[in-house]
Legacy VTK file of the C-alpha trace (Angstrom):
# vtk DataFile Version 3.0
C-alpha trace
ASCII
DATASET POLYDATA
POINTS 522 float
-34.981 -8.404 -29.421
-35.390 -4.781 -28.106
-32.715 -2.928 -26.420
-33.512 -0.699 -23.608
-32.364 2.862 -23.451
-31.995 5.210 -20.431
-32.673 8.842 -21.391
-31.713 12.010 -19.288
-31.638 14.975 -21.539
-32.149 18.605 -20.572
-32.661 20.144 -24.020
-35.800 20.355 -26.362
-34.505 17.613 -28.438
-35.402 14.964 -25.915
-38.835 14.272 -27.381
-37.500 13.941 -31.029
-34.898 11.515 -29.761
-37.530 9.402 -28.019
-39.531 9.172 -31.227
-36.588 8.145 -33.324
-35.478 5.375 -31.015
-38.932 4.091 -30.416
-39.941 4.074 -34.098
-40.692 0.558 -35.523
-37.773 -1.477 -36.619
-35.054 0.180 -34.806
-34.752 -2.457 -32.309
-34.551 0.190 -29.568
-36.955 1.366 -26.872
-36.647 4.081 -24.364
-37.648 2.376 -21.146
-36.996 5.206 -18.781
-36.947 9.144 -19.196
-34.884 9.984 -16.106
-34.971 13.223 -14.230
-31.518 13.076 -12.617
-28.472 10.990 -12.165
-29.617 8.818 -9.173
-32.548 7.638 -11.235
-30.280 6.658 -14.138
-28.104 4.712 -11.784
-31.055 3.179 -10.218
-32.469 2.052 -13.619
-29.083 0.826 -14.765
-28.571 -1.263 -11.555
-32.069 -2.919 -12.171
-30.808 -3.952 -15.704
-33.568 -1.882 -17.357
-31.095 -0.533 -20.136
-27.917 -1.129 -22.192
-27.400 2.358 -23.301
-27.595 5.550 -21.355
-27.809 9.006 -23.066
-27.125 11.861 -20.535
-26.953 15.556 -20.937
-23.395 16.465 -19.854
-24.787 19.653 -17.970
-26.963 17.430 -15.963
-25.970 17.919 -12.246
-23.832 15.067 -10.985
-22.418 13.793 -14.416
-18.730 12.924 -13.840
-16.177 10.400 -14.291
-17.463 8.332 -11.297
-20.926 8.072 -12.750
-19.779 6.913 -16.239
-17.633 4.287 -14.490
-20.479 3.050 -12.446
-22.747 2.729 -15.589
-20.014 0.795 -17.338
-19.592 -1.465 -14.264
-23.291 -2.327 -14.707
-22.770 -3.243 -18.375
-24.380 0.203 -19.736
-22.582 2.250 -22.332
-22.815 6.128 -22.091
-23.484 8.759 -24.820
-22.956 12.146 -23.430
-24.488 15.102 -25.211
-22.559 18.326 -24.672
-22.150 21.873 -25.930
-19.262 22.427 -28.326
-17.435 24.457 -25.702
-17.704 21.313 -23.251
-16.725 18.411 -25.580
-13.135 18.460 -24.871
-13.776 18.353 -21.040
-16.539 15.636 -21.567
-14.215 13.451 -23.618
-12.234 13.014 -20.291
-15.062 11.756 -18.375
-14.712 8.252 -19.591
-17.869 8.078 -21.772
-18.150 5.817 -24.773
-19.245 8.431 -27.063
-19.664 12.339 -26.992
-22.288 14.116 -29.215
-23.172 17.594 -29.601
-26.369 19.252 -28.387
-27.143 20.613 -31.828
-27.200 17.148 -33.535
-30.019 15.878 -35.523
-32.244 13.517 -33.518
-31.966 10.893 -36.004
-28.159 11.072 -35.886
-28.254 10.829 -32.123
-30.563 7.861 -32.437
-27.918 6.169 -34.920
-25.066 6.667 -32.327
-27.243 4.928 -29.728
-27.917 2.083 -32.104
-24.304 1.780 -32.767
-23.303 1.767 -29.276
-26.054 -0.933 -28.368
-24.699 -3.165 -30.999
-21.161 -2.864 -29.882
-22.019 -3.237 -26.097
-20.612 -6.603 -24.591
-23.147 -9.057 -23.746
-26.139 -7.191 -25.590
-27.912 -9.276 -28.101
-29.238 -6.554 -30.725
-30.529 -8.155 -33.951
-29.468 -6.064 -36.892
-32.175 -4.112 -38.618
-32.299 -1.966 -41.604
-35.477 -0.081 -40.421
-35.209 3.492 -39.343
-37.187 6.268 -37.586
-39.967 7.528 -39.981
-39.810 11.102 -38.881
-36.206 11.777 -39.757
-35.517 12.311 -43.470
-32.067 14.027 -43.933
-29.712 13.389 -46.735
-27.325 10.391 -46.053
-23.981 11.416 -44.408
-21.838 8.502 -43.115
-21.354 8.206 -39.373
-17.593 8.283 -38.153
-15.801 4.922 -38.847
-14.077 4.580 -35.423
-13.988 1.086 -33.926
-16.803 0.731 -31.326
-15.753 -2.904 -30.405
-13.429 -1.586 -27.645
-11.691 -4.149 -25.433
-12.493 -4.160 -21.571
-9.051 -4.645 -20.053
-10.059 -3.473 -16.709
-13.061 -5.697 -16.386
-13.038 -9.205 -14.897
-16.539 -10.079 -16.144
-17.980 -10.506 -19.732
-15.520 -9.698 -22.295
-16.459 -7.336 -25.179
-17.673 -8.671 -28.665
-15.184 -8.744 -31.574
-16.732 -7.820 -34.877
-20.162 -7.033 -33.778
-19.304 -3.492 -32.771
-17.679 -2.580 -36.161
-20.494 -4.093 -38.161
-23.189 -2.539 -36.116
-21.626 0.896 -36.828
-21.314 0.211 -40.512
-24.844 -0.913 -40.697
-26.092 2.046 -38.833
-24.172 4.458 -40.989
-25.474 3.051 -44.124
-29.128 3.924 -43.503
-29.929 7.180 -45.001
-32.630 7.767 -42.353
-30.137 7.983 -39.578
-27.895 10.494 -41.243
-27.325 14.080 -40.080
-24.667 16.243 -41.715
-24.364 18.774 -38.883
-23.868 16.344 -36.075
-20.646 15.204 -34.650
-19.672 12.268 -32.605
-16.396 11.152 -30.856
-16.064 7.499 -29.904
-13.712 7.134 -27.052
-11.243 4.423 -26.333
-11.003 2.564 -23.197
-7.775 4.234 -22.013
-7.811 5.098 -18.327
-11.361 4.411 -17.434
-13.580 2.441 -15.137
-12.933 1.047 -11.617
-10.548 -1.807 -11.668
-12.031 -5.303 -11.200
-15.615 -4.252 -11.616
-17.563 -6.754 -13.539
-19.230 -5.570 -16.824
-22.463 -7.688 -16.378
-23.148 -6.989 -12.594
-26.663 -5.839 -11.759
-26.998 -4.313 -8.351
-29.702 -2.792 -6.435
-28.108 0.144 -4.636
-27.496 2.256 -7.514
-29.370 5.348 -6.427
-27.447 5.496 -3.100
-24.016 5.738 -4.810
-24.886 8.868 -6.930
-24.941 11.109 -3.765
-21.425 10.412 -2.346
-20.051 13.827 -3.347
-22.681 15.702 -1.222
-20.587 15.135 1.912
-17.659 16.981 0.357
-19.104 20.381 -0.254
-18.300 21.639 3.140
-14.600 21.044 2.750
-14.217 21.712 -1.023
-14.120 25.449 -0.832
-11.476 25.278 1.868
-9.272 23.024 -0.332
-9.691 24.911 -3.536
-9.026 28.217 -1.850
-6.045 27.189 0.418
-3.634 25.841 -2.207
-0.175 27.033 -2.221
0.349 30.058 -4.232
4.161 29.687 -4.071
4.177 26.213 -5.676
6.386 26.131 -8.850
4.632 26.326 -12.031
5.051 23.110 -14.002
7.047 24.728 -16.892
9.306 21.727 -16.689
6.494 19.378 -16.661
6.804 16.341 -18.924
5.250 16.872 -22.330
2.298 14.517 -23.475
4.540 13.213 -26.110
7.264 12.268 -23.823
7.960 8.716 -22.167
5.486 8.403 -19.303
6.816 8.722 -15.787
6.819 5.670 -13.526
4.565 5.148 -10.297
5.890 3.630 -7.269
3.371 2.718 -4.609
4.402 2.210 -1.005
2.275 -0.223 0.846
2.311 -2.433 3.858
0.403 -4.262 6.509
-1.217 -2.544 9.540
0.679 -1.591 12.697
2.667 1.449 11.572
5.606 -0.297 10.074
7.071 2.874 8.699
5.338 3.191 5.107
5.227 7.035 5.171
9.007 7.275 6.305
9.995 4.821 3.517
7.878 6.780 1.003
9.072 10.369 1.936
12.810 9.195 1.956
12.488 7.094 -1.261
10.791 10.138 -3.145
13.473 12.440 -1.787
16.208 10.215 -3.061
14.654 9.825 -6.427
14.185 13.615 -6.670
17.981 14.001 -6.253
18.877 11.232 -8.662
16.449 12.312 -11.360
16.182 16.092 -10.774
12.540 15.876 -9.441
9.973 13.498 -8.116
6.364 13.693 -6.956
5.150 12.420 -3.565
1.572 11.745 -3.215
-0.284 11.126 0.169
-2.951 8.742 -0.781
-3.473 7.221 2.742
-7.111 7.294 3.469
-6.562 5.725 7.071
-3.733 7.828 8.584
-2.443 10.395 6.207
0.614 11.971 7.811
3.030 13.278 5.109
2.148 16.888 5.927
3.111 16.188 9.500
6.443 14.535 8.676
7.497 17.320 6.241
5.997 20.146 8.438
3.606 21.394 5.782
0.222 22.964 6.418
-2.592 20.561 6.444
-5.719 23.060 6.323
-6.295 21.792 2.702
-5.924 18.527 0.848
-4.505 18.901 -2.690
-5.345 15.318 -3.506
-9.066 15.988 -2.883
-8.850 18.993 -5.143
-7.239 17.054 -7.833
-9.581 14.199 -7.693
-12.516 16.877 -8.127
-10.830 18.259 -10.952
-10.258 14.720 -12.615
-14.005 13.744 -11.794
-15.140 16.708 -13.993
-12.537 16.363 -16.791
-10.410 19.341 -15.928
-7.207 17.915 -14.616
-4.104 18.486 -16.586
-0.334 18.631 -15.777
-0.292 22.368 -15.220
-3.247 22.204 -12.796
-1.677 19.323 -10.843
1.674 21.001 -10.673
0.150 24.075 -9.355
-1.355 22.050 -6.414
1.905 20.733 -5.178
4.283 22.725 -2.876
7.938 22.032 -3.272
10.458 20.648 -0.514
14.017 20.086 -0.653
14.261 22.013 -4.147
13.193 19.158 -6.282
10.353 17.089 -4.416
6.885 18.164 -5.317
4.209 17.107 -2.651
0.564 16.440 -3.389
-0.774 16.682 0.290
-3.349 14.190 1.612
-6.784 14.210 3.328
-6.962 16.377 6.381
-9.263 13.665 8.155
-9.614 10.064 7.581
-13.624 10.421 7.175
-13.155 12.121 3.981
-12.103 8.960 2.115
-15.164 9.221 -0.162
-13.643 12.393 -1.779
-11.183 9.936 -3.498
-13.039 7.713 -6.034
-11.079 5.218 -7.829
-12.386 6.475 -11.289
-10.996 10.017 -10.589
-7.778 8.711 -8.964
-6.908 6.745 -12.354
-6.767 10.174 -13.975
-4.497 11.586 -11.198
-2.040 8.552 -11.556
-2.073 9.224 -15.362
-1.416 12.913 -14.966
1.255 12.257 -12.340
3.185 10.342 -14.942
3.196 13.379 -17.125
4.246 15.787 -14.320
7.250 13.929 -12.927
9.639 11.010 -14.214
8.940 9.273 -10.850
5.837 9.551 -8.501
5.960 7.937 -5.014
2.323 7.295 -3.512
1.732 6.456 0.065
-1.278 4.530 0.708
-3.112 2.927 3.581
-2.956 -0.688 4.733
-6.551 -1.815 3.955
-7.368 -3.685 0.892
-10.749 -5.393 1.633
-14.167 -3.827 0.888
-15.515 -4.352 4.209
-17.421 -1.002 4.530
-20.843 -2.597 3.827
-21.354 -0.566 0.605
-22.369 -2.282 -2.889
-19.091 -3.123 -4.629
-20.471 -1.779 -7.825
-22.289 1.344 -6.998
-21.246 2.250 -3.423
-17.864 3.985 -2.557
-15.211 1.484 -1.348
-13.374 2.135 1.816
-10.005 1.337 0.455
-10.624 2.478 -3.269
-7.636 4.779 -3.069
-5.291 2.119 -2.191
-6.570 -0.481 -4.580
-6.445 2.198 -7.432
-3.021 3.102 -6.780
-1.740 -0.601 -6.499
-3.479 -1.446 -9.891
-1.758 1.433 -11.582
1.656 0.932 -9.990
4.914 0.112 -11.910
6.672 -0.871 -8.536
5.156 -1.740 -5.371
7.205 -1.338 -2.282
5.831 -3.651 0.469
7.045 -2.374 3.952
7.006 -4.464 7.122
8.599 -3.984 10.485
11.603 -6.126 11.431
10.392 -7.667 14.627
8.268 -10.935 15.409
4.832 -9.183 15.116
5.685 -7.163 12.194
7.224 -10.160 10.347
4.122 -12.243 10.709
1.863 -9.349 9.518
4.328 -8.740 6.556
4.128 -12.563 5.538
0.288 -12.508 5.724
0.190 -9.157 3.790
2.296 -10.669 1.028
-0.004 -13.542 0.776
-3.153 -11.328 0.767
-1.729 -9.147 -1.877
-1.089 -12.268 -4.122
-4.454 -13.717 -3.542
-6.296 -10.552 -4.487
-4.403 -10.173 -7.719
-4.526 -6.505 -7.467
-1.301 -5.752 -9.270
-0.514 -5.640 -12.908
1.245 -8.597 -14.240
4.334 -6.558 -15.204
4.469 -4.835 -11.875
7.753 -4.988 -10.018
7.368 -6.003 -6.200
10.022 -5.084 -3.764
9.937 -6.054 -0.050
11.515 -3.733 2.579
11.941 -4.736 6.106
11.975 -1.598 8.193
13.450 -0.779 11.662
15.657 -3.836 11.782
17.579 -4.005 15.136
19.243 -6.775 17.220
17.076 -5.956 20.329
13.961 -7.208 18.258
15.237 -9.702 15.887
18.118 -11.255 17.681
21.905 -10.953 17.562
21.865 -11.538 13.932
18.832 -9.660 12.702
19.828 -9.694 8.966
20.253 -13.504 8.801
17.167 -14.141 10.881
14.930 -12.002 8.946
16.087 -13.186 5.473
15.721 -16.679 6.531
12.171 -16.191 7.675
11.115 -14.463 4.564
12.615 -17.161 2.448
10.914 -19.840 4.416
7.516 -18.490 4.932
7.056 -15.914 2.016
9.485 -17.126 -0.589
11.103 -13.862 -0.639
14.934 -13.909 -1.083
15.776 -10.330 -2.199
14.327 -8.072 0.600
15.828 -4.674 1.374
16.733 -4.308 5.200
16.663 -0.724 6.614
18.511 -0.456 9.971
16.631 1.286 12.818
17.996 4.768 13.276
15.445 6.473 15.695
17.781 9.435 16.768
18.040 10.390 12.838
14.493 9.952 12.117
13.185 11.936 15.211
15.648 14.704 14.135
14.033 14.889 10.731
10.536 14.905 12.050
11.365 17.809 14.346
13.037 19.708 11.633
10.086 18.999 9.372
12.493 17.608 6.844
13.304 14.609 4.892
15.791 12.051 6.142
18.080 12.815 3.122
18.344 16.499 4.245
18.388 16.194 8.017
20.578 13.041 8.388
22.519 12.417 5.096
24.912 9.994 6.980
22.160 7.789 8.566
22.307 4.040 7.800
18.428 4.123 7.361
18.994 6.708 4.587
21.806 4.785 3.014
19.690 1.654 2.543
16.819 3.582 0.996
19.131 5.716 -1.165
20.489 2.317 -2.494
16.851 1.157 -3.169
16.034 4.412 -4.949
19.237 4.102 -7.036
18.397 0.620 -8.009
14.880 1.588 -9.047
15.895 4.466 -11.167
18.786 2.555 -12.777
21.560 4.582 -11.092
24.645 3.309 -9.357
24.780 3.653 -5.626
26.964 6.408 -3.929
29.488 3.724 -3.055
29.632 2.316 -6.458
30.119 5.798 -7.895
32.931 6.517 -5.622
34.572 3.268 -6.604
34.244 3.968 -10.366
35.611 7.334 -9.821
38.697 6.106 -7.965
39.199 3.440 -10.622
39.156 6.261 -13.329
41.482 8.280 -11.496
43.988 5.488 -11.007
43.932 4.931 -14.793
LINES 1 523
522 0 1 2 3 4 5 6 7 8 9 10 11 12 13 14 15 16 17 18 19 20 21 22 23 24 25 26 27 28 29 30 31 32 33 34 35 36 37 38 39 40 41 42 43 44 45 46 47 48 49 50 51 52 53 54 55 56 57 58 59 60 61 62 63 64 65 66 67 68 69 70 71 72 73 74 75 76 77 78 79 80 81 82 83 84 85 86 87 88 89 90 91 92 93 94 95 96 97 98 99 100 101 102 103 104 105 106 107 108 109 110 111 112 113 114 115 116 117 118 119 120 121 122 123 124 125 126 127 128 129 130 131 132 133 134 135 136 137 138 139 140 141 142 143 144 145 146 147 148 149 150 151 152 153 154 155 156 157 158 159 160 161 162 163 164 165 166 167 168 169 170 171 172 173 174 175 176 177 178 179 180 181 182 183 184 185 186 187 188 189 190 191 192 193 194 195 196 197 198 199 200 201 202 203 204 205 206 207 208 209 210 211 212 213 214 215 216 217 218 219 220 221 222 223 224 225 226 227 228 229 230 231 232 233 234 235 236 237 238 239 240 241 242 243 244 245 246 247 248 249 250 251 252 253 254 255 256 257 258 259 260 261 262 263 264 265 266 267 268 269 270 271 272 273 274 275 276 277 278 279 280 281 282 283 284 285 286 287 288 289 290 291 292 293 294 295 296 297 298 299 300 301 302 303 304 305 306 307 308 309 310 311 312 313 314 315 316 317 318 319 320 321 322 323 324 325 326 327 328 329 330 331 332 333 334 335 336 337 338 339 340 341 342 343 344 345 346 347 348 349 350 351 352 353 354 355 356 357 358 359 360 361 362 363 364 365 366 367 368 369 370 371 372 373 374 375 376 377 378 379 380 381 382 383 384 385 386 387 388 389 390 391 392 393 394 395 396 397 398 399 400 401 402 403 404 405 406 407 408 409 410 411 412 413 414 415 416 417 418 419 420 421 422 423 424 425 426 427 428 429 430 431 432 433 434 435 436 437 438 439 440 441 442 443 444 445 446 447 448 449 450 451 452 453 454 455 456 457 458 459 460 461 462 463 464 465 466 467 468 469 470 471 472 473 474 475 476 477 478 479 480 481 482 483 484 485 486 487 488 489 490 491 492 493 494 495 496 497 498 499 500 501 502 503 504 505 506 507 508 509 510 511 512 513 514 515 516 517 518 519 520 521
């Protein structure tokens, strides 16, 4: 059986690679020599190839492209210059090769990828291209049979990938001593829930999503805060990874941003630092709540860096202004119609980097979860991809609802929708917060009424209730400050302070005072 290869190279080695792959007995055939990224995506969506070989300097090659190719069941080999190999390794490709590699060696890499590709039936062959005759040199012995933990479709093969790599390496005609290849693991790649065997017909349309961002990209990059603290105290890569808390809830403004900001401020005090991320693509408002300038979008800049393999803790730290001494803020989009600038494949890198910058990261996301924008689910951008990406990566999900009849009904439906979609990781902790609890909306005994309703209709018995304290919240917004700083004695602040202490494993203020008093009496 012949395996199709999609080729998009810009160097002089393209012709030699084509001859090596099309040689009799290789089991490979170059079915399309593509001129640009949209043509590669279109061919992949039509199911023409199982492996794509792309020049890393081809315009449009980024992490989103490799994720879309993987979603269509196509493995990717990036051919890069030596100085770009480290950056390309972060783009999520299955392998990275050098531009100076022998064409026969590149062909051997393609054959190894094809044999390891899930769902690809490639018969083993000992034949080799006839125009390559270098001395035998073994290929790297990395395991190509990578698992696909993020995919819900066809699972990857078990031993076929490793056997295919060994067979290809043993053929002397595929050897090339000067060539190098790095086989990448599956860590942190791909859009969550995308099937590996999907074949869609709207591939070319998805490759031009970034065109709409050029008008705002320059403003965002130039207007980042210069007084942001340098991340000298950022967590080292070998330290334990930080934890990600995502604040989500049903539509209707139940107070997600207020809960997220206050929770992040309390965690910053308990753990000497926290990161607040505004990833709401429907109604971003963290900058308004905290009185920050919103002439640029730090999260859009971070996503662009991640898409091109250039995001690291130092870069992310420089994008975040500091409020309340210990709270970093990654500001959100300036307009809701810029949601295409936050692709899920790039945000996965943002979440991973945030874990290295701060021990606790709190992400405020929008209410939407459904893919109802009319775009292709594999190649087209998804309207709520920021929310689904954050929820899929979350260690803790805080579901916020309003303590009133309409808000309670929306909360119960949102909890059911969240469970039906199976967006969360199996080990993710879910915390239900009922905000704006007041007798005028929930009856003379609001705590009892709300807890009984949640137990009966949602099976929730441990919800956190936050009293409504409108004067304190209004004061905080007018001052452009957190509730922790503006109204430390607020009952609403005390409820969220207790939740933050519970999440980080610290005793609450009341318990600390009681322990201190007991120690003094002793």
